[in-house]
C-alpha positions in Angstrom: 12.4 12.3 4.7 14.5 14.1 1.9 16.7 15.5 4.9 17.5 12.0 5.7 18.6 11.0 2.5 20.5 14.3 2.2 22.2 13.4 5.6 22.8 9.8 4.4 24.4 10.6 1.0 26.9 12.8 3.4 27.6 9.8 5.7 28.0 7.7 2.8 31.2 9.4 1.9 32.6 8.7 5.5 32.1 5.2 5.1 33.6 5.2 1.5 36.6 6.8 2.8 37.1 3.7 5.0 36.2 1.5 2.2 38.9 3.0 0.1 41.5 3.2 2.8 41.3 -0.7 3.2 41.3 -1.2 -0.8 44.8 0.9 -1.0 46.1 -2.2 1.2 45.1 -4.4 -2.0 47.6 -3.3 -4.9 45.5 -4.9 -7.7 42.4 -2.7 -6.9 43.8 0.5 -7.5 40.7 1.0 -10.5 38.2 0.3 -7.7 39.5 2.7 -5.5 39.9 5.5 -8.0 36.0 4.7 -9.0 34.9 4.9 -5.4 36.6 8.0 -4.8 34.6 9.5 -7.8 31.6 8.4 -6.3 32.6 10.1 -3.0 33.3 13.1 -5.0 29.9 13.0 -6.6 28.4 12.7 -2.8 29.8 15.7 -2.1 28.2 17.4 -4.9 25.2 15.6 -4.6 24.1 16.2 -1.0 24.8 20.0 -1.1 22.7 20.3 -4.4 19.7 18.5 -3.1 19.7 20.4 0.4 19.8 23.7 -1.6 17.4 22.6 -4.2 15.0 21.5 -1.9 15.6 24.3 1.0 16.8 21.7 3.5 19.9 23.1 4.5 20.3 22.4 8.1 22.8 23.4 11.1 23.6 19.5 11.3 24.5 19.3 7.5 26.4 22.4 7.5 28.4 20.6 10.3 28.2 17.1 9.0 29.1 18.1 5.4 32.8 19.6 5.7 33.7 16.6 8.4 32.9 13.9 5.9 35.2 15.8 3.6 37.7 16.0 5.9 37.6 12.4 7.0 37.6 11.5 3.3 40.8 13.3 2.9 42.8 12.3 5.8 41.7 8.6 5.2 43.1 8.8 1.5 46.2 10.7 2.5 47.2 8.4 4.9 46.1 5.4 2.4 48.4 7.1 0.0 51.0 7.7 2.4 51.3 4.0 3.5 50.7 2.6 0.1 53.2 4.7 -1.8 55.8 4.7 1.5 55.6 8.4 0.9 57.1 10.5 4.4 55.9 13.4 2.5 52.1 12.6 2.2 52.1 11.3 5.9 53.7 14.6 7.1 51.5 16.8 4.9 48.2 14.8 6.1 49.4 15.2 9.9 49.7 19.4 9.5 46.2 19.1 7.5 45.0 17.3 10.6 46.7 19.7 12.8 45.3 22.6 11.0 41.6 21.3 11.4 42.0 20.7 15.1 43.0 24.2 15.3 40.6 25.5 13.3 38.0 23.5 15.0 39.4 25.0 18.4 39.0 28.6 17.3 35.7 27.8 15.8 34.7 26.7 19.2 36.2 29.5 20.9 34.7 32.2 18.7 30.9 30.6 19.3 31.7 31.0 23.1 32.7 34.6 22.5 29.8 35.7 20.0 32.4 35.7 17.1 31.5 33.6 14.7 32.2 35.4 11.6 35.9 35.3 12.6 36.0 31.7 11.3 33.1 31.4 8.8 34.1 29.5 5.6 36.1 31.7 3.4 36.6 31.1 -0.5 40.1 30.0 -0.1 39.2 27.4 2.3 37.1 25.8 -0.5 40.0 26.2 -3.1 42.1 24.2 -0.3 39.6 21.5 -0.1 39.4 21.5 -4.0 43.2 21.1 -4.7 43.4 18.3 -1.8 40.8 16.3 -3.3 42.4 16.8 -6.7 45.9 15.6 -5.4 44.2 12.7 -4.1 42.7 11.9 -7.6 46.0 12.5 -9.0 48.0 10.0 -7.0 44.9 7.5 -7.5 45.4 7.7 -11.2 49.2 7.2 -10.9 48.3 4.0 -9.3 45.3 2.9 -11.1 46.9 3.5 -14.9 50.7 2.9 -13.6 51.9 6.1 -14.6 54.5 6.8 -11.7 55.1 10.3 -13.1 52.1 11.5 -12.1 53.4 10.8 -8.2 55.5 13.7 -9.1 53.0 15.9 -10.1 51.0 14.6 -7.0 53.8 15.7 -4.7 53.6 19.3 -6.3 50.2 19.5 -5.6 50.7 18.4 -2.3 52.9 21.2 -1.4 50.7 23.6 -2.6 48.2 22.0 -0.8 50.1 22.4 2.3 50.6 26.1 1.6 46.8 27.1 1.2 46.1 24.8 4.1 48.6 26.7 6.3 47.8 29.9 5.0 43.8 29.5 5.5 44.6 28.5 9.1 46.5 31.5 9.5 43.8 33.8 8.3 41.6 32.0 10.7 43.8 32.9 13.6 44.5 36.5 12.5 40.5 36.8 12.2 39.8 35.5 15.9 42.2 37.5 17.6 42.1 40.9 16.0 
């Protein structure tokens, strides 16, 4: 029963991503998007905390949690790209998706060749996700509080995110083909 609750919390992050994406189309609902994004962030912490606390970690949860994170990040980056008419955000989001597909393919390849450790999640990949989420927070804050100077700061962080994203993909590729 607890495992079901934990997985439901994780799945709720996927639905929150879709809702936030749709809300970004409504220019007067930026506060709500920021609040829902904050709630999505809490679900990311909560599902992992509960799984560890109750020793309910599972293969399904280990697969679902990062997928929910990626869905949240991609929906929000594309929602922001559309909302802000930003080719930069759309381009970076496209590279992030490409990297995730590539790393997913590497993981599949490594699992078929008993080389799973080559694409085991590295600490820098966790930093990558944190920077991506922080970048989204900056953009949403700019919209919610009408502080457009924050958009420039968000653009700097999205470029940092891009560099970390590409670099971690490079590390996984090197580890795979050593």
